LOMARNU-614915 format. One line per field, with one value per residue (C-alpha): residue in three letters; x, y, z. Coordinates in steps of 0.2 Angstrom, whole numbers, always signed. Example, Ala and Ser with C-alpha at 12.3 -4.5 7.8 and 13.67 -1.06 7.14 Angstrom:
2
r: [ala:ser] $
east: [+62:+68] $
north: [-22:-5] $
up: [+39:+36] $
//
This chain:
339
r: [met:glu:leu:lys:arg:phe:asn:ile:gln:asp:met:leu:thr:thr:lys:asn:arg:trp:ser:ala:gly:ile:ala:phe:thr:phe:leu:ile:ala:leu:leu:gly:tyr:leu:leu:ala:leu:leu:pro:gly:phe:asn:his:val:gly:gln:leu:ala:cys:ala:ile:ile:ile:ala:val:val:tyr:arg:gln:phe:phe:gly:tyr:pro:glu:ala:leu:lys:ser:gly:ile:ser:phe:ser:ser:lys:arg:leu:leu:arg:val:ala:ile:ile:leu:tyr:gly:leu:lys:leu:asn:ile:gly:ile:val:leu:gln:asp:gly:phe:trp:leu:leu:leu:arg:asp:ala:gly:val:ile:thr:phe:ala:ile:leu:thr:thr:ile:gly:leu:ala:lys:leu:phe:lys:ala:asp:lys:thr:ile:ser:leu:leu:leu:gly:val:gly:thr:gly:val:cys:gly:ala:ala:ala:ile:ala:ala:val:ala:pro:ile:val:lys:ser:lys:asp:glu:asp:thr:ala:ile:ser:val:gly:ile:ile:ala:leu:met:gly:thr:val:phe:ser:ile:ile:tyr:ile:ile:leu:arg:pro:phe:leu:pro:leu:asp:ala:leu:gln:tyr:gly:val:trp:ser:gly:thr:ser:leu:his:glu:val:ala:his:val:ala:leu:ala:thr:ala:pro:ala:gly:asn:asp:ala:ile:ala:ile:gly:met:leu:ala:lys:leu:gly:arg:val:phe:leu:leu:ile:pro:leu:cys:phe:ile:leu:ile:gly:ile:met:arg:tyr:lys:asn:lys:asn:ala:thr:gly:ser:lys:ile:glu:phe:pro:trp:phe:leu:ile:gly:phe:ile:leu:phe:ser:ile:leu:gly:ser:tyr:val:phe:gly:his:ser:ile:pro:val:pro:asp:tyr:ile:met:asp:gly:leu:phe:ser:leu:thr:thr:trp:leu:leu:thr:ala:ala:met:val:gly:leu:gly:leu:asn:val:ser:leu:lys:glu:leu:arg:thr:lys:ala:leu:arg:pro:leu:val:ala:met:thr:leu:thr:ser:ile:ala:leu:ser:ile:ile:val:phe:leu:ile:val] $
east: [+219:+206:+187:+179:+162:+146:+138:+124:+128:+145:+136:+123:+129:+122:+109:+105:+103:+91:+79:+80:+75:+59:+56:+58:+44:+31:+35:+30:+16:+9:+12:+0:-12:-12:-14:-28:-39:-38:-55:-53:-38:-49:-58:-40:-36:-19:-12:-13:-6:+9:+13:+12:+23:+35:+35:+39:+52:+61:+61:+66:+79:+83:+83:+90:+104:+109:+92:+91:+91:+76:+66:+70:+63:+47:+44:+48:+46:+33:+23:+22:+16:+4:-4:-4:-14:-26:-32:-42:-52:-60:-74:-73:-90:-100:-93:-95:-115:-118:-114:-109:-115:-107:-90:-94:-99:-84:-73:-80:-77:-61:-57:-64:-55:-37:-40:-48:-34:-20:-29:-31:-12:-7:-17:-10:+8:+7:+20:+14:+18:+10:-5:-5:-5:-19:-29:-26:-30:-46:-54:-50:-46:-34:-17:-19:-20:-8:+5:+1:+4:+18:+32:+25:+27:+42:+37:+50:+48:+43:+31:+23:+21:+16:+1:-3:-5:-16:-26:-29:-34:-44:-54:-57:-64:-75:-83:-87:-94:-104:-112:-115:-126:-134:-150:-153:-150:-165:-158:-163:-151:-147:-146:-133:-123:-122:-116:-104:-97:-96:-87:-77:-59:-54:-65:-62:-69:-84:-87:-85:-97:-110:-112:-124:-137:-137:-131:-140:-130:-114:-118:-123:-108:-96:-101:-100:-83:-77:-80:-68:-55:-58:-53:-37:-29:-32:-29:-11:-7:-14:-1:+13:+7:+8:+25:+33:+27:+32:+51:+53:+67:+75:+90:+91:+71:+65:+47:+48:+34:+26:+24:+16:+2:-2:-2:-14:-24:-21:-27:-41:-47:-43:-52:-68:-70:-59:-58:-71:-80:-70:-57:-67:-58:-64:-67:-56:-41:-48:-50:-33:-26:-34:-28:-10:-12:-17:-2:+11:+4:+5:+23:+27:+20:+33:+46:+40:+36:+53:+59:+48:+55:+43:+52:+48:+31:+26:+33:+29:+10:-1:-7:-8:-20:-31:-33:-37:-50:-58:-58:-66:-79:-86:-85:-97:-109:-109:-112:-124:-135:-135:-138] $
north: [-63:-49:-53:-39:-34:-42:-29:-31:-16:-24:-38:-29:-19:-1:-9:-24:-12:+0:-17:-22:-8:-6:-24:-22:-6:-20:-33:-19:-15:-34:-36:-20:-28:-44:-35:-25:-42:-45:-41:-21:-17:-21:-4:+5:+0:-6:+10:+14:-3:-3:+14:+8:-7:+3:+16:+1:-7:+9:+11:-9:-12:+6:+14:+1:+12:-1:-1:+18:+22:+9:+16:+33:+28:+20:+36:+50:+43:+29:+41:+53:+38:+32:+50:+50:+35:+42:+55:+40:+39:+55:+56:+76:+72:+68:+83:+95:+88:+92:+110:+125:+124:+106:+114:+130:+120:+109:+124:+131:+112:+112:+132:+129:+114:+122:+139:+131:+119:+132:+143:+131:+125:+142:+143:+127:+132:+115:+110:+121:+110:+93:+104:+112:+95:+88:+103:+98:+80:+84:+96:+87:+68:+63:+53:+56:+75:+76:+66:+79:+95:+90:+92:+111:+115:+106:+94:+83:+64:+60:+75:+69:+51:+56:+66:+52:+40:+52:+56:+38:+32:+48:+46:+27:+34:+46:+33:+21:+34:+38:+22:+20:+36:+33:+25:+38:+54:+61:+58:+48:+38:+52:+65:+52:+50:+68:+72:+59:+62:+82:+78:+63:+62:+49:+40:+25:+32:+37:+18:+12:+25:+26:+4:+2:+14:+4:+8:+26:+33:+25:+33:+51:+50:+45:+62:+74:+66:+68:+86:+88:+79:+89:+104:+97:+102:+122:+119:+113:+128:+142:+133:+134:+153:+157:+147:+157:+174:+169:+163:+175:+184:+167:+161:+142:+142:+139:+131:+118:+115:+97:+89:+75:+86:+88:+67:+67:+81:+71:+53:+62:+68:+49:+40:+54:+54:+43:+24:+17:+28:+30:+17:+1:-5:-20:-17:-31:-18:-3:-13:-19:+0:+6:-9:-6:+14:+7:-2:+10:+23:+10:+5:+25:+29:+14:+24:+38:+30:+22:+40:+44:+44:+40:+52:+66:+61:+62:+79:+85:+74:+78:+95:+96:+79:+89:+103:+91:+82:+97:+105:+86:+91:+106:+100:+86:+96:+110:+100:+91:+106:+112:+93] $
up: [+19:+21:+18:+10:+17:+5:-4:-15:-26:-29:-37:-49:-65:-66:-79:-66:-52:-63:-68:-49:-43:-54:-50:-31:-31:-42:-28:-14:-26:-26:-7:-6:-18:-8:+9:+2:-2:+16:+26:+33:+22:+7:+10:+12:-7:-14:-16:+3:+7:-3:+2:+22:+16:+8:+23:+38:+26:+26:+44:+48:+33:+29:+11:-3:-10:-22:-30:-31:-49:-53:-38:-43:-60:-53:-43:-57:-75:-72:-62:-77:-87:-75:-75:-93:-94:-81:-93:-103:-87:-90:-102:-108:-117:-101:-91:-106:-108:-93:-93:-86:-68:-65:-68:-59:-44:-45:-46:-30:-21:-28:-23:-6:-3:-5:+2:+17:+20:+19:+29:+43:+41:+44:+59:+65:+58:+49:+35:+19:+5:+13:+18:-2:-10:+3:-1:-20:-17:-7:-19:-34:-36:-23:-26:-45:-41:-29:-41:-54:-44:-34:-48:-51:-32:-31:-18:-9:-13:+5:+7:-7:-2:+16:+7:-4:+10:+21:+6:+2:+22:+26:+9:+12:+30:+24:+11:+25:+36:+19:+18:+38:+36:+21:+28:+40:+27:+18:+2:-12:-22:-35:-22:-13:-26:-31:-12:-13:-30:-26:-9:-8:-11:-27:-39:-30:-15:-25:-30:-13:-5:-19:-24:-9:-17:-33:-50:-53:-38:-45:-61:-55:-43:-56:-68:-51:-49:-67:-67:-54:-62:-78:-68:-63:-80:-78:-59:-64:-76:-65:-50:-64:-65:-48:-46:-60:-52:-33:-41:-55:-45:-38:-46:-49:-46:-64:-64:-78:-89:-84:-102:-94:-93:-112:-112:-99:-110:-127:-119:-111:-129:-137:-123:-125:-144:-153:-144:-144:-158:-173:-167:-159:-144:-134:-116:-110:-118:-109:-94:-95:-98:-81:-72:-78:-75:-56:-55:-63:-50:-36:-39:-42:-25:-17:-23:-15:+0:+3:+6:+21:+37:+53:+63:+49:+48:+65:+65:+48:+45:+61:+58:+39:+43:+55:+42:+29:+41:+47:+26:+22:+35:+32:+13:+15:+27:+14:-1:+8:+12:-6:-15] $
//
């Protein structure tokens, strides 16, 4: 009697494969969370640790095809939900109170980061998509900005995951360098906070870098960062216009409107003017929503990380990494000189 080869896909129904795939991404997200608790990795963060685990899993065990539907759901649908919820972190009222000059400065930072990264990428003949995503992540707000822009520029899942991993890792490295340099810099706490919030990559990186300088540095650093997050909205619409113009004569290249951005804007408005104002919301609920956002984003990035091939990572990521690093150094120096 012929024995059939064991195949997990035969053991699971379609619905079970979908559920198991989602659960698998959250399992790796949990492992990333646990890894981030260890000394050294605690500076890297849950997101980057989870992506590293996902990439390593792919190299040793291959892509879990039986769970593909659930993994794809996490990397696409849950990612959009996470971006929508991320809008709660943006307090539009605070940004607008600080006025025109804050947004003008932040617009300059974003423009410099994107154009410089793209320019260096052309010089180094680096991958265009990854370089663009890294430029956006450097200029705006790291992984969340990359995740928002990726579907607009039609980035491959592996390119998005590579970009997120690089931005999380290098942002952490720059944050630690800021902490080391702080005692030797001629900056008071407020100036140091502005410098960190205007030049570092993610909100978490700003929090990490400013924490040793005290509450005033944290507060002003977050305010400076919020302006850059706010400008993610017009940046996405600008990129939509550019992509539609570039592809206007190409068949099958229609740029779909990223409707999740409407959700991002709506939740930003709710978080800024409704929740805690006309509708009282306890702090523990808001903290829970922020934690949910982190977990959803981490699970989504695990789904993307499972698509990464180390062979392609070596060939595609090195030159964009160099371009992004040089841009980040230049941005840090320029902002330091004008603070």
